[in-house]
N, C-alpha and C positions, 0 to 999 in steps of 0.2 A: 665214246666220250672224247677220245683223242681228236676225232674229226670235228666235233663240235667246237672245241677250243681253237683248233687250227682255222676253221672257217671264220669264226668271229675275229681272230687276230689278223688274218689276211685281209679282211674287209676294212679293218681300222688302219692298218699300217700303210705307209707310203711305199715301203719296199716289201711287198708280199712274198717275194722269192726268198727272202732271208728269214722268214718265219719257220720255226722248227719246234716240234713238240716231242719230248721224250717221255716215255711211260715206264714207271718202275713200280713193282709191287713190294710193299713193305710187309714182310712176313710176320714180324713181331706184332704190329698193330692191326694187321688184316685190312690194310687200306692201300689204295693206289695213289702214287704220287706222280703228278704230271708237271714237267718242267717246260716252261715256255721260253724260247729263245727268240729274240727279235733284234733288229738292227739298233745300234746305239741311239740313232735319231728318233726311232719309233717307241722307245721305252716310255716316254712321257704320254704319248697317245694311248698306249695300251694300259697304262696305269690309270690315267685320267686325273682330272682335278680332284684333289683330296681322296684319291684312290677309288673313285666311284665306279669306273669302268672295270677295274680289277675285281672289285667286290661283286659287281653284277655277274661277271664271268664265274666267279667262285660259287655264287648262289645257283646259277644254272647248272654248274658241274655237280654240286651237292644234290640237286633235284634229280638229275640224270642218274647219278650213282645210287640214290635211294630207290629209284625205280628198278634198278638191277640188283638190289639187295646188298650193296657194298658201300664203302666210304671212299671218298676221293678228296685229294688236296691239290691245289694249284700253286706252283711256285713260279714267279717271274724272275728269270735269271738275267 
């Protein structure tokens, strides 16, 4: 799932070298939290107009997580 987020973000961003994804497991909720870091100039592209790109990434992440029998959340930092 981490690779999926990283792949999408790198293809959208103007500075793909600065794209970084951190994965953290939340033991209390039993979910995985992914934090996406991009260059300051690329935040708008990754979030998209009215948050559409970010929402699409979150939807894909939820589907991938459901296939693995877990829950996942995407945070754009």
